[in-house]
FILUM-575950 format. One line per 10 residues: number of its first residue (from 1); for each residue x negated, y negated, z of N, C-alpha, C, CB. Coordinates in pm, 1 decimal. Glycine has a CB too. Layout:
NUM	X/Y/Z/X/Y/Z/X/Y/Z/X/Y/Z | ...
# end
This chain:
1	-11688.1/-10233.4/3423.0/-11619.8/-10290.8/3556.5/-11461.7/-10355.9/3466.8/-11747.2/-10446.9/3653.8 | -11489.5/-10397.2/3337.5/-11344.7/-10439.6/3314.4/-11245.7/-10324.7/3302.7/-11334.3/-10522.2/3186.2 | -11289.2/-10196.2/3308.8/-11181.4/-10083.2/3285.7/-11124.4/-10080.0/3453.3/-11261.8/-9907.9/3217.3 | -11188.6/-10143.2/3528.1/-11135.3/-10102.6/3728.7/-11043.5/-10240.4/3734.4/-11317.0/-10110.5/3904.1 | -11133.5/-10334.7/3676.2/-11054.7/-10452.4/3737.5/-10914.0/-10442.0/3639.5/-11149.6/-10620.1/3724.0 | -10908.7/-10366.6/3527.3/-10789.7/-10356.2/3441.0/-10676.3/-10284.1/3512.8/-10823.9/-10282.5/3310.1 | -10737.4/-10111.3/3606.0/-10668.8/-10058.5/3656.7/-10625.7/-10118.2/3764.3/-10703.8/-9965.9/3664.6 | -10721.7/-10222.9/3859.1/-10638.0/-10242.9/3942.6/-10507.6/-10389.2/3950.7/-10731.3/-10234.6/4041.7 | -10534.3/-10428.5/3835.4/-10449.5/-10543.8/3760.3/-10309.6/-10464.6/3736.8/-10527.5/-10602.4/3597.3 | -10326.8/-10345.3/3673.9/-10207.7/-10310.4/3626.6/-10136.0/-10229.2/3779.8/-10232.3/-10208.3/3475.0
11	-10217.9/-10185.9/3883.9/-10217.1/-10110.5/4023.4/-10100.7/-10222.3/4081.5/-10396.0/-10101.6/4122.9 | -10161.0/-10345.3/4139.9/-10103.8/-10445.0/4183.5/-9930.9/-10473.3/4202.5/-10160.9/-10524.0/4106.9 | -9884.3/-10498.0/4064.3/-9760.4/-10514.3/4041.8/-9696.5/-10376.4/4117.3/-9735.5/-10535.2/3882.5 | -9733.7/-10286.1/4073.0/-9667.2/-10133.1/4112.9/-9645.2/-10122.6/4263.6/-9773.2/-9998.5/4069.7 | -9748.7/-10134.9/4320.7/-9770.4/-10166.9/4442.7/-9694.0/-10235.1/4531.4/-9855.9/-10213.7/4441.2 | -9685.4/-10359.1/4457.1/-9594.4/-10537.3/4532.0/-9425.8/-10442.6/4531.3/-9593.2/-10763.6/4349.8 | -9404.9/-10387.1/4419.6/-9273.0/-10295.3/4386.1/-9216.1/-10184.5/4487.1/-9304.5/-10214.2/4257.7 | -9319.6/-10128.0/4520.6/-9342.3/-9998.5/4631.9/-9319.9/-10040.0/4747.4/-9481.4/-9932.4/4644.2 | -9357.6/-10161.3/4816.6/-9390.8/-10187.1/4917.1/-9244.3/-10268.6/4977.4/-9527.6/-10255.2/4903.8 | -9202.4/-10355.3/4870.4/-9044.4/-10411.8/4852.6/-8996.4/-10336.0/4898.2/-8973.4/-10438.0/4732.3
21	-8931.0/-10208.4/4798.2/-8854.9/-10082.8/4807.7/-8901.8/-10020.7/4929.9/-8872.3/-9988.1/4685.1 | -8986.7/-10019.0/4994.2/-9017.8/-9975.9/5119.9/-8955.3/-10092.4/5249.5/-9186.9/-9957.7/5115.9 | -8987.8/-10200.4/5171.7/-8953.6/-10311.8/5326.7/-8804.8/-10292.8/5298.6/-9015.8/-10525.3/5329.7 | -8695.5/-10257.4/5195.9/-8566.3/-10295.9/5244.4/-8551.0/-10194.3/5278.0/-8464.9/-10351.8/5174.0 | -8562.3/-10024.9/5220.1/-8537.6/-9908.8/5323.8/-8527.4/-9911.0/5429.7/-8602.1/-9832.5/5332.5 | -8669.6/-9972.6/5487.6/-8689.7/-9973.7/5636.7/-8632.3/-10070.2/5707.6/-8815.4/-9980.3/5671.3 | -8568.0/-10160.7/5650.3/-8497.4/-10263.1/5682.4/-8346.4/-10217.5/5713.3/-8511.9/-10361.5/5575.1 | -8332.5/-10172.0/5626.5/-8148.7/-10095.9/5649.0/-8164.2/-9997.0/5719.0/-8054.0/-10029.1/5511.1 | -8239.3/-9894.7/5750.2/-8287.5/-9804.4/5832.9/-8292.1/-9839.0/5997.3/-8415.5/-9778.4/5778.7 | -8420.5/-10004.8/6012.9/-8464.1/-9950.6/6104.6/-8312.5/-10041.5/6192.0/-8647.0/-9974.0/6134.3
31	-8213.1/-10170.3/6104.5/-8102.3/-10200.1/6131.9/-8064.9/-10124.2/6206.0/-8034.7/-10216.2/6051.9 | -7998.2/-9970.1/6128.7/-7879.3/-9888.2/6159.4/-7914.4/-9841.1/6282.4/-7843.1/-9775.6/6060.9 | -8095.7/-9819.7/6307.3/-8116.5/-9727.5/6392.1/-8123.1/-9843.0/6560.2/-8272.3/-9629.8/6331.8 | -8142.4/-9960.5/6499.6/-8090.0/-10055.3/6627.5/-7941.7/-10061.0/6667.5/-8122.6/-10204.4/6598.4 | -7844.5/-10033.2/6566.8/-7747.2/-10047.0/6603.3/-7670.1/-9927.9/6700.6/-7700.6/-10080.6/6497.6 | -7746.8/-9832.2/6692.1/-7678.2/-9666.7/6729.2/-7771.7/-9680.9/6855.0/-7713.1/-9494.4/6597.9 | -7890.0/-9703.5/6862.8/-7984.1/-9750.1/7007.4/-7900.3/-9849.9/7095.1/-8143.2/-9841.4/6964.7 | -7850.0/-9949.7/7059.5/-7794.4/-10077.9/7113.8/-7658.0/-10051.2/7152.1/-7799.6/-10195.9/7013.5 | -7576.3/-9915.5/7074.6/-7413.5/-9871.7/7118.0/-7340.2/-9950.7/7017.8/-7355.2/-9917.7/7290.3 | -7366.2/-10081.1/6928.9/-7335.1/-10104.8/6833.6/-7235.6/-10057.6/6739.2/-7410.5/-10105.6/6808.1
41	-7324.1/-9914.7/6739.3/-7234.1/-9845.5/6591.7/-7164.5/-9665.1/6703.4/-7420.9/-9785.1/6380.9 | -7096.0/-9644.7/6709.9/-7068.3/-9503.3/6793.7/-7197.8/-9419.7/6788.5/-6937.4/-9405.8/6723.9 | -7234.0/-9380.6/6941.3/-7330.3/-9264.5/6904.0/-7278.0/-9125.0/6858.1/-7412.5/-9236.8/7021.3 | -7151.2/-9047.2/6832.2/-7120.5/-8990.9/6820.8/-7074.0/-8908.7/6682.6/-7088.5/-9025.0/6889.6 | -7082.9/-9063.6/6629.2/-7042.5/-9091.8/6469.7/-7086.8/-9023.7/6360.0/-7076.8/-9211.6/6429.6 | -7083.0/-9001.2/6264.7/-7246.7/-8877.0/6144.2/-7334.2/-8965.7/6126.2/-7217.0/-8802.7/5937.6 | -7311.4/-9099.6/6099.9/-7405.4/-9188.6/6080.8/-7524.0/-9157.7/6161.3/-7356.3/-9313.2/6104.9 | -7452.4/-9200.1/6317.2/-7544.0/-9179.3/6429.1/-7642.1/-9070.6/6443.5/-7473.8/-9170.0/6531.0 | -7532.0/-8958.6/6396.8/-7616.3/-8813.3/6453.6/-7738.8/-8813.9/6337.8/-7500.1/-8633.1/6444.5 | -7735.1/-8850.1/6201.9/-7820.8/-8846.5/6120.2/-7953.7/-8976.7/6145.7/-7736.2/-8849.9/5992.1
51	-7894.5/-9049.8/6202.7/-8016.7/-9164.4/6261.9/-8108.6/-9138.4/6356.8/-7964.1/-9279.5/6324.1 | -8010.4/-9040.0/6449.8/-8098.8/-8983.6/6523.3/-8176.7/-8855.4/6519.2/-8050.6/-8985.4/6607.8 | -8170.7/-8782.7/6392.9/-8175.4/-8694.4/6374.2/-8307.9/-8726.6/6272.0/-8050.3/-8638.4/6349.7 | -8302.4/-8813.2/6206.3/-8412.1/-8794.1/6059.4/-8456.0/-8972.4/6081.1/-8300.5/-8738.3/5845.2 | -8438.5/-9085.3/6163.5/-8538.0/-9219.2/6176.4/-8583.7/-9233.1/6308.0/-8468.2/-9360.6/6140.2 | -8517.8/-9188.2/6412.4/-8582.4/-9153.3/6504.5/-8755.8/-9114.4/6535.4/-8510.6/-9073.1/6519.5 | -8740.8/-8953.5/6512.6/-8846.1/-8875.0/6473.9/-8989.9/-8988.6/6440.5/-8787.4/-8780.9/6334.4 | -8933.0/-9088.6/6340.6/-9070.4/-9145.5/6267.6/-9078.8/-9262.2/6378.6/-9057.5/-9207.1/6075.4 | -8976.9/-9312.8/6431.5/-9020.9/-9403.5/6554.7/-9077.5/-9367.7/6700.1/-8912.8/-9470.9/6585.2 | -9086.0/-9256.8/6701.2/-9083.1/-9176.7/6798.9/-9253.1/-9240.7/6877.0/-9062.3/-8998.5/6733.9
61	-9354.0/-9284.3/6753.7/-9487.5/-9298.5/6829.2/-9482.7/-9457.7/6849.0/-9634.3/-9238.0/6737.1 | -9374.1/-9521.5/6769.1/-9377.1/-9682.8/6799.4/-9320.0/-9721.1/6915.5/-9307.5/-9765.8/6699.6 | -9203.2/-9618.6/6991.9/-9120.1/-9643.5/7072.6/-9249.8/-9608.0/7232.9/-8962.9/-9538.3/7033.5 | -9322.0/-9485.4/7189.6/-9340.0/-9474.8/7325.0/-9480.4/-9619.4/7300.7/-9386.9/-9277.3/7391.2 | -9529.1/-9639.5/7247.2/-9642.5/-9750.2/7266.5/-9585.5/-9871.1/7349.2/-9698.1/-9808.9/7116.0 | -9426.0/-9898.1/7268.8/-9381.7/-9953.7/7357.7/-9331.8/-9984.1/7488.7/-9356.8/-9960.8/7329.1 | -9278.1/-9825.4/7523.1/-9226.9/-9841.6/7650.3/-9370.4/-9836.7/7726.8/-9109.4/-9724.3/7693.4 | -9510.6/-9766.5/7715.7/-9599.9/-9756.0/7775.3/-9633.3/-9913.1/7780.6/-9687.4/-9656.2/7722.4 | -9584.1/-10022.0/7699.4/-9645.8/-10168.8/7720.6/-9537.0/-10222.4/7802.8/-9676.0/-10266.1/7575.9 | -9435.2/-10186.4/7846.3/-9339.9/-10218.7/7987.8/-9229.7/-10285.1/7836.6/-9428.5/-10375.9/8166.1
71	-9199.8/-10214.0/7734.8/-9117.1/-10310.7/7675.7/-8961.4/-10189.2/7703.5/-9180.5/-10364.5/7480.7 | -8910.5/-10225.1/7623.5/-8778.9/-10190.1/7595.0/-8800.8/-10114.3/7466.0/-8678.6/-10313.8/7586.0 | -8721.1/-9994.1/7477.9/-8731.3/-9869.0/7331.6/-8604.4/-9934.8/7259.0/-8696.6/-9650.0/7376.4 | -8536.5/-9993.0/7250.6/-8393.6/-10062.6/7165.4/-8492.2/-10162.0/7082.9/-8243.2/-10166.2/7284.3 | -8612.3/-10196.2/7123.0/-8704.9/-10315.8/7018.4/-8756.9/-10206.7/6916.2/-8867.2/-10419.3/7109.4 | -8807.4/-10066.6/6959.5/-8843.0/-9981.2/6817.6/-8818.0/-10004.7/6717.4/-8807.4/-9878.6/6798.7 | -8741.4/-9989.4/6669.6/-8668.8/-10047.4/6503.8/-8782.4/-10166.4/6457.4/-8466.8/-10145.4/6523.5 | -8723.3/-10255.4/6541.1/-8780.0/-10377.0/6498.5/-8920.6/-10369.6/6478.3/-8752.3/-10478.3/6587.2 | -9004.4/-10359.8/6581.4/-9138.8/-10321.4/6594.3/-9198.9/-10182.4/6458.3/-9141.7/-10263.5/6770.7 | -9091.3/-10101.1/6417.1/-9130.8/-10029.9/6309.5/-9134.2/-10103.2/6175.1/-9049.6/-9921.1/6302.9
81	-9039.2/-10150.0/6161.8/-8999.4/-10290.6/6028.9/-9115.7/-10398.2/6038.2/-8822.9/-10400.3/6068.5 | -9184.6/-10451.4/6140.9/-9312.5/-10550.9/6148.0/-9381.4/-10487.9/6137.6/-9351.4/-10630.8/6244.4 | -9400.0/-10336.0/6111.0/-9522.3/-10251.6/6095.8/-9555.6/-10206.1/5956.7/-9509.3/-10132.1/6178.5 | -9453.6/-10196.7/5883.0/-9356.9/-10169.5/5778.8/-9431.4/-10311.8/5670.4/-9158.0/-10183.4/5846.6 | -9400.4/-10409.2/5707.1/-9399.6/-10528.2/5629.1/-9553.1/-10608.8/5642.6/-9270.2/-10621.8/5684.1 | -9662.2/-10564.7/5772.1/-9734.6/-10623.9/5780.3/-9800.5/-10483.1/5714.1/-9756.1/-10702.7/5902.9 | -9821.0/-10401.8/5686.5/-9886.8/-10328.4/5654.6/-9898.8/-10283.8/5507.7/-9863.3/-10256.8/5727.9 | -9730.0/-10325.0/5424.2/-9761.1/-10381.2/5350.3/-9860.9/-10525.4/5251.0/-9695.2/-10360.2/5368.5 | -9808.7/-10600.8/5361.6/-9905.5/-10791.8/5325.3/-10059.6/-10688.9/5353.9/-9867.0/-11004.6/5518.8 | -10090.8/-10615.3/5400.1/-10250.6/-10603.0/5468.1/-10309.4/-10528.1/5370.8/-10272.9/-10522.6/5624.8
91	-10220.0/-10424.0/5308.5/-10264.7/-10329.9/5179.0/-10258.2/-10406.2/5025.0/-10151.6/-10190.2/5172.4 | -10175.2/-10507.0/5038.4/-10181.6/-10653.7/4935.4/-10289.5/-10672.8/4917.5/-10130.7/-10790.8/4978.2 | -10314.9/-10759.7/5031.0/-10466.1/-10885.8/5063.4/-10518.3/-10772.9/5067.2/-10499.6/-11011.9/5217.6 | -10550.3/-10659.5/5098.5/-10693.5/-10590.9/5056.7/-10734.1/-10535.4/4936.3/-10718.3/-10491.5/5128.1 | -10616.8/-10543.6/4822.0/-10612.0/-10527.4/4720.3/-10689.5/-10601.3/4557.0/-10508.2/-10528.7/4745.6 | -10592.3/-10716.3/4662.2/-10633.1/-10859.0/4580.7/-10774.6/-10911.7/4644.8/-10501.4/-10994.1/4605.0 | -10783.9/-10853.0/4752.3/-10968.6/-10908.5/4805.2/-11064.4/-10821.5/4698.5/-11029.5/-10842.6/5017.6 | -11008.4/-10710.7/4739.2/-11157.0/-10579.5/4617.1/-11113.3/-10640.0/4483.5/-11119.9/-10325.6/4600.9 | -11035.7/-10694.0/4374.9/-11006.5/-10718.9/4310.0/-11119.9/-10847.5/4217.5/-10893.3/-10722.1/4361.5 | -11110.4/-10928.1/4315.6/-11132.3/-11047.3/4324.8/-11311.3/-11026.8/4352.8/-11027.4/-11120.0/4442.0
101	-11362.1/-10963.3/4476.3/-11466.8/-10924.7/4459.9/-11547.9/-10825.7/4345.9/-11466.2/-10894.6/4554.4 | -11469.4/-10765.1/4285.6/-11516.8/-10680.2/4192.7/-11523.6/-10756.4/4027.9/-11417.3/-10549.0/4204.6 | -11447.3/-10894.3/4066.6/-11456.3/-10979.4/3931.1/-11568.3/-11026.6/3969.1/-11344.8/-11092.5/3886.6 | -11605.6/-11103.5/4086.8/-11707.0/-11177.9/4098.4/-11856.9/-11066.3/4076.6/-11685.4/-11257.5/4247.8 | -11879.7/-10958.2/4151.3/-11938.2/-10857.5/4109.0/-11958.2/-10910.6/3933.9/-11844.8/-10716.8/4149.9 | -11897.1/-10851.1/3854.8/-11899.3/-10856.9/3696.2/-11962.1/-10986.1/3717.5/-11746.6/-10848.6/3595.1 | -11941.0/-11054.8/3702.9/-11990.9/-11205.6/3670.9/-12163.1/-11202.2/3755.0/-11852.9/-11349.7/3759.5 | -12217.5/-11194.7/3817.6/-12295.9/-11189.4/3938.5/-12384.8/-11073.9/3832.0/-12207.6/-11137.5/4114.7 | -12365.2/-10993.8/3819.0/-12390.3/-10866.0/3742.9/-12483.0/-10922.8/3607.0/-12228.0/-10783.8/3695.8 | -12362.3/-11017.5/3525.3/-12398.6/-11092.3/3383.5/-12497.8/-11201.0/3399.2/-12268.9/-11161.4/3314.7
111	-12489.6/-11283.5/3531.6/-12560.5/-11394.4/3511.7/-12738.2/-11349.7/3590.4/-12459.0/-11534.7/3591.2 | -12745.3/-11251.7/3608.8/-12927.5/-11179.2/3614.9/-12968.9/-11153.7/3755.6/-13067.1/-11299.6/3551.8 | -13061.6/-11187.8/3798.9/-13106.5/-11166.2/3947.0/-13018.7/-11278.3/4058.4/-13290.3/-11198.2/3952.6 | -13007.1/-11426.7/3982.9/-13001.8/-11487.1/4083.5/-12841.7/-11515.2/4072.0/-13105.8/-11600.4/4091.4 | -12792.5/-11439.7/3966.9/-12644.3/-11388.4/4011.4/-12644.4/-11318.4/4121.3/-12574.7/-11302.2/3916.8 | -12700.3/-11182.6/4152.4/-12697.1/-11127.3/4243.7/-12713.1/-11162.3/4385.7/-12751.1/-11065.7/4214.2 | -12846.7/-11251.1/4387.3/-12854.5/-11294.2/4518.5/-12755.3/-11427.2/4586.0/-12997.3/-11325.6/4525.7 | -12691.6/-11479.7/4488.4/-12578.7/-11568.4/4512.4/-12451.7/-11464.6/4567.6/-12540.0/-11656.3/4362.2 | -12457.9/-11346.4/4507.7/-12325.3/-11288.3/4548.1/-12392.5/-11208.9/4650.3/-12229.6/-11203.4/4431.8 | -12519.3/-11140.8/4674.7/-12529.8/-11088.8/4859.3/-12538.7/-11203.4/4955.0/-12683.4/-10993.6/4902.6
121	-12575.0/-11300.0/4938.1/-12534.7/-11420.9/5013.5/-12395.7/-11486.0/5037.1/-12598.9/-11510.0/4960.9 | -12311.1/-11446.7/4937.1/-12167.2/-11469.0/4965.8/-12138.0/-11375.2/5014.5/-12079.1/-11496.4/4873.3 | -12143.8/-11233.2/5001.6/-12099.1/-11192.3/5045.1/-12116.7/-11098.6/5223.9/-12083.2/-11168.7/4944.5 | -12264.7/-11122.5/5251.5/-12283.4/-11131.1/5377.4/-12203.9/-11283.4/5483.4/-12443.4/-11123.5/5370.9 | -12216.2/-11363.2/5455.1/-12132.7/-11491.5/5520.9/-12000.6/-11422.7/5496.9/-12148.2/-11664.0/5439.0 | -11871.7/-11329.4/5380.8/-11826.8/-11299.5/5443.6/-11798.5/-11165.4/5534.6/-11783.5/-11341.6/5399.9 | -11910.4/-11094.6/5525.9/-11849.8/-10998.0/5615.2/-11885.0/-11080.7/5772.6/-11927.8/-10824.5/5590.3 | -11987.0/-11207.1/5795.2/-11965.4/-11233.9/5908.5/-11851.7/-11290.7/5969.0/-12042.7/-11285.7/5929.4 | -11781.5/-11366.8/5878.5/-11670.5/-11460.5/5888.9/-11552.8/-11331.1/5890.7/-11662.3/-11589.7/5745.7 | -11530.4/-11229.2/5813.6/-11448.5/-11108.5/5859.0/-11461.1/-11040.5/5999.5/-11476.0/-11006.2/5767.6
131	-11596.9/-11072.3/6033.6/-11615.1/-10991.9/6183.5/-11545.6/-11103.6/6315.9/-11822.7/-10960.6/6217.7 | -11608.4/-11210.5/6270.3/-11523.5/-11349.3/6344.0/-11372.3/-11295.4/6371.5/-11511.7/-11508.6/6222.0 | -11336.8/-11264.8/6266.5/-11152.7/-11258.6/6279.7/-11155.6/-11145.3/6379.7/-11041.5/-11208.8/6111.6 | -11196.8/-11056.7/6290.6/-11163.4/-10948.9/6379.9/-11182.1/-10881.0/6523.3/-11189.0/-10886.9/6328.2 | -11258.7/-11008.1/6515.8/-11312.1/-10994.9/6694.4/-11207.6/-11084.6/6757.2/-11497.2/-11067.1/6741.9 | -11146.2/-11244.8/6695.6/-11020.7/-11282.0/6775.0/-10956.0/-11222.4/6790.4/-10953.4/-11354.0/6754.2 | -10874.0/-11172.9/6637.4/-10773.0/-11078.6/6664.7/-10831.4/-10960.3/6799.9/-10739.8/-11000.1/6505.4 | -10885.4/-10876.2/6787.6/-10899.2/-10817.1/6894.6/-10904.4/-10844.7/7029.9/-10968.0/-10776.4/6878.3 | -10944.4/-10976.8/7053.3/-10922.7/-11013.2/7186.4/-10731.5/-11076.3/7199.0/-11060.0/-11146.6/7222.6 | -10687.6/-11062.6/7100.8/-10578.8/-11101.8/7145.3/-10474.0/-10990.6/7150.4/-10543.6/-11208.0/7073.3
141	-10483.1/-10897.1/7135.5/-10403.0/-10785.6/7171.1/-10488.5/-10643.4/7237.3/-10324.8/-10750.6/7033.7 | -10585.4/-10751.4/7325.2/-10645.0/-10628.8/7394.7/-10693.0/-10501.0/7360.3/-10576.7/-10596.8/7462.8 | -10724.4/-10517.6/7272.8/-10856.3/-10401.0/7234.0/-10991.4/-10396.8/7299.3/-10903.5/-10417.8/7088.0 | -11023.5/-10267.9/7338.0/-11185.9/-10286.7/7439.2/-11295.8/-10299.4/7312.7/-11240.1/-10106.0/7565.2 | -11358.6/-10383.6/7356.0/-11473.1/-10403.4/7263.5/-11562.3/-10306.3/7221.1/-11547.1/-10487.1/7308.8 | -11561.0/-10199.9/7310.8/-11649.1/-10076.4/7294.6/-11567.8/-9974.7/7198.8/-11683.7/-10004.5/7447.9 | -11423.0/-10010.8/7173.2/-11374.4/-9921.1/7055.1/-11447.7/-9924.5/6930.6/-11239.8/-9954.1/7017.9 | -11479.1/-9769.3/6852.9/-11503.1/-9790.9/6751.9/-11484.5/-9860.2/6654.5/-11498.3/-9741.1/6735.2 | -11317.0/-9889.2/6619.5/-11268.8/-9984.4/6543.1/-11294.5/-10099.7/6513.9/-11192.3/-9995.9/6562.1 | -11369.9/-10159.3/6678.1/-11407.3/-10327.4/6646.3/-11546.1/-10351.7/6737.3/-11259.9/-10455.4/6709.7
151	-11629.7/-10282.5/6755.5/-11770.1/-10247.7/6820.7/-11868.4/-10332.4/6697.7/-11803.8/-10044.2/6835.1 | -11811.4/-10308.9/6566.9/-11904.1/-10373.9/6450.3/-11869.6/-10498.6/6492.6/-11874.6/-10342.8/6280.7 | -11785.7/-10537.2/6491.9/-11732.3/-10712.2/6485.2/-11837.2/-10757.3/6595.0/-11531.4/-10757.1/6543.0 | -11818.9/-10690.9/6726.5/-11919.8/-10782.7/6843.4/-12061.1/-10773.7/6813.4/-11910.7/-10725.9/7006.8 | -12112.0/-10667.6/6775.3/-12271.9/-10627.0/6688.1/-12312.9/-10754.4/6641.2/-12264.8/-10512.3/6535.5 | -12216.0/-10743.6/6490.6/-12223.5/-10896.7/6420.4/-12217.8/-11028.0/6414.5/-12182.4/-10910.0/6372.8 | -12155.7/-11016.9/6523.9/-12078.6/-11219.3/6549.4/-12145.4/-11220.7/6703.8/-11816.8/-11254.3/6559.7 | -12210.2/-11160.8/6788.2/-12290.3/-11204.6/6926.9/-12344.5/-11265.6/6929.8/-12355.1/-11154.0/6989.4 | -12467.0/-11270.2/6832.6/-12626.8/-11347.3/6791.9/-12562.1/-11465.2/6806.6/-12717.9/-11325.8/6622.0 | -12440.2/-11495.7/6749.5/-12401.7/-11645.1/6693.5/-12325.2/-11746.3/6796.5/-12298.3/-11627.0/6562.2
161	-12248.0/-11629.2/6912.8/-12187.8/-11693.4/6991.5/-12199.0/-11722.9/7115.7/-12114.5/-11665.2/6983.7 | -12362.1/-11650.6/7127.2/-12379.9/-11657.2/7266.5/-12437.7/-11793.3/7296.7/-12468.1/-11543.6/7317.4 | -12501.2/-11814.9/7192.1/-12547.6/-11962.5/7225.0/-12517.3/-12058.5/7191.7/-12637.4/-11991.2/7209.6 | -12344.1/-12016.2/7122.7/-12257.6/-12152.4/7097.7/-12173.2/-12157.6/7247.5/-12134.4/-12139.2/6937.9 | -12153.3/-12044.7/7292.4/-12100.7/-12045.2/7441.5/-12188.9/-12119.1/7569.1/-12086.9/-11889.7/7480.1 | -12305.4/-12164.6/7579.6/-12388.0/-12250.0/7633.3/-12383.5/-12391.8/7605.6/-12495.4/-12209.9/7608.3 | -12309.8/-12438.9/7494.9/-12316.4/-12540.4/7415.1/-12141.0/-12619.7/7410.7/-12380.7/-12473.3/7265.3 | -12086.1/-12528.4/7373.8/-11968.0/-12554.3/7360.4/-11911.4/-12516.1/7527.7/-11909.2/-12470.2/7227.5 | -11838.7/-12614.7/7533.7/-11714.2/-12587.7/7656.0/-11629.4/-12524.1/7620.3/-11638.5/-12693.0/7712.0 | -11521.4/-12442.7/7726.4/-11387.1/-12364.9/7620.9/-11284.9/-12457.1/7666.2/-11330.0/-12172.6/7655.1
171	-11209.5/-12434.9/7599.0/-11035.5/-12573.0/7617.3/-10996.7/-12485.0/7691.4/-10888.6/-12628.1/7467.2 | -10963.5/-12520.3/7853.8/-10854.0/-12423.0/7929.6/-10953.3/-12296.4/7890.1/-10659.8/-12417.4/7856.9 | -10837.7/-12186.3/7889.3/-10897.0/-12006.2/7896.6/-10945.0/-12019.6/7770.4/-10772.9/-11851.0/7914.0 | -10901.5/-12066.0/7664.2/-10938.7/-12049.0/7487.3/-11097.8/-12146.9/7519.0/-10776.0/-12157.3/7332.8 | -11165.1/-11978.1/7428.3/-11306.0/-12002.8/7392.3/-11272.1/-12034.6/7231.9/-11420.7/-11860.8/7427.5 | -11327.6/-12151.0/7193.8/-11349.5/-12201.2/7025.3/-11452.8/-12201.4/6956.9/-11325.9/-12322.2/6996.8 | -11512.1/-12129.1/7055.9/-11633.4/-12070.4/6956.7/-11660.1/-12007.5/6857.0/-11690.1/-12016.1/6989.6 | -11560.2/-11883.8/6802.9/-11549.9/-11848.2/6711.2/-11496.3/-11914.4/6638.4/-11522.5/-11767.8/6713.7 | -11410.4/-12022.7/6638.0/-11338.8/-12130.8/6522.6/-11455.5/-12193.1/6498.7/-11208.2/-12247.0/6569.5 | -11582.1/-12265.0/6537.5/-11677.3/-12341.3/6514.0/-11757.4/-12265.8/6442.8/-11730.0/-12397.1/6616.8
181	-11821.3/-12126.2/6494.4/-11906.8/-12043.7/6413.4/-11850.5/-11978.5/6313.7/-11968.7/-11955.8/6480.7 | -11694.4/-12049.5/6261.4/-11667.1/-11991.8/6175.9/-11656.0/-12056.0/6008.8/-11569.5/-11945.4/6231.7 | -11668.9/-12234.7/6082.7/-11706.5/-12348.8/5973.7/-11800.9/-12353.1/5994.1/-11660.4/-12475.7/5962.4 | -11922.2/-12359.2/6085.0/-12054.9/-12350.9/6076.4/-12128.7/-12254.6/5957.3/-12089.3/-12309.8/6206.8 | -12049.9/-12089.6/5953.7/-12125.1/-11968.9/5847.0/-12047.8/-12020.7/5714.9/-12084.5/-11766.4/5889.5 | -11956.3/-12108.9/5705.6/-11899.1/-12154.4/5580.1/-11990.3/-12280.1/5499.9/-11746.7/-12205.7/5618.3 | -11987.8/-12368.0/5612.9/-12077.6/-12449.5/5578.0/-12232.2/-12447.6/5511.8/-12076.8/-12493.6/5668.4 | -12303.3/-12313.8/5590.6/-12422.9/-12243.6/5580.9/-12434.5/-12189.2/5438.5/-12429.5/-12134.4/5685.5 | -12314.7/-12144.8/5445.8/-12281.0/-12056.7/5268.4/-12313.0/-12173.0/5161.3/-12069.4/-11998.0/5231.9 | -12256.9/-12272.0/5172.3/-12203.7/-12377.3/5070.9/-12337.8/-12465.4/5070.3/-12049.4/-12468.9/5123.1
191	-12456.8/-12447.1/5165.1/-12611.1/-12499.3/5163.7/-12638.8/-12406.8/5105.7/-12702.3/-12527.1/5285.9 | -12636.5/-12271.8/5123.4/-12724.4/-12169.6/5039.5/-12704.5/-12165.0/4901.3/-12705.0/-12033.6/5080.8 | -12632.8/-12205.9/4860.1/-12551.0/-12125.4/4731.6/-12595.3/-12262.6/4688.8/-12357.8/-12059.1/4726.4 | -12558.2/-12380.7/4756.1/-12573.5/-12524.8/4671.1/-12759.8/-12540.7/4626.0/-12511.4/-12686.3/4802.1 | -12839.4/-12473.4/4749.6/-12987.8/-12424.3/4726.2/-13011.4/-12396.4/4588.9/-13024.0/-12295.9/4804.6 | -12937.7/-12272.8/4526.7/-12978.7/-12226.3/4448.1/-12973.5/-12290.1/4317.5/-12940.1/-12131.8/4460.1
# end
């Protein structure tokens, strides 16, 4: 276990630098592509031809989604840059999360059966909280609840949200039951772990 933790500790700085480099390169390329798309840079120059032949094919999937959503194709470079930055943040966060969970697992395994039970309880509540977050985010970006990427979050949380919706009124068009459920899960987790 300590070897795996050491490997993740060694990998994290490398991944950070790699994503920082990718963000810098993406910023330069996306800015140049935006300059060409908005005609601030002559579309007939060598740089513009290079950008159209090299960068535009990379941004084509982003551009298609933006156009389907009713947006302007000139904003595709900025959405592509946002995807690189958010993707880097997500990967780094997941690596940090994995490292923390492996450290917790190593500690729990050393504490015996009680430690493993605490770990199982903590992981169960964490999974439910992550499912709540995924469910809320999917409602913001309008992903179908029947999508295989999202459905698991509805299956894991509906048993908790349905009774709360009957008690807690909405505030305008905002359903605050996921927020209440998130904090209720945090309190229940502390209560269970405190009793052990």
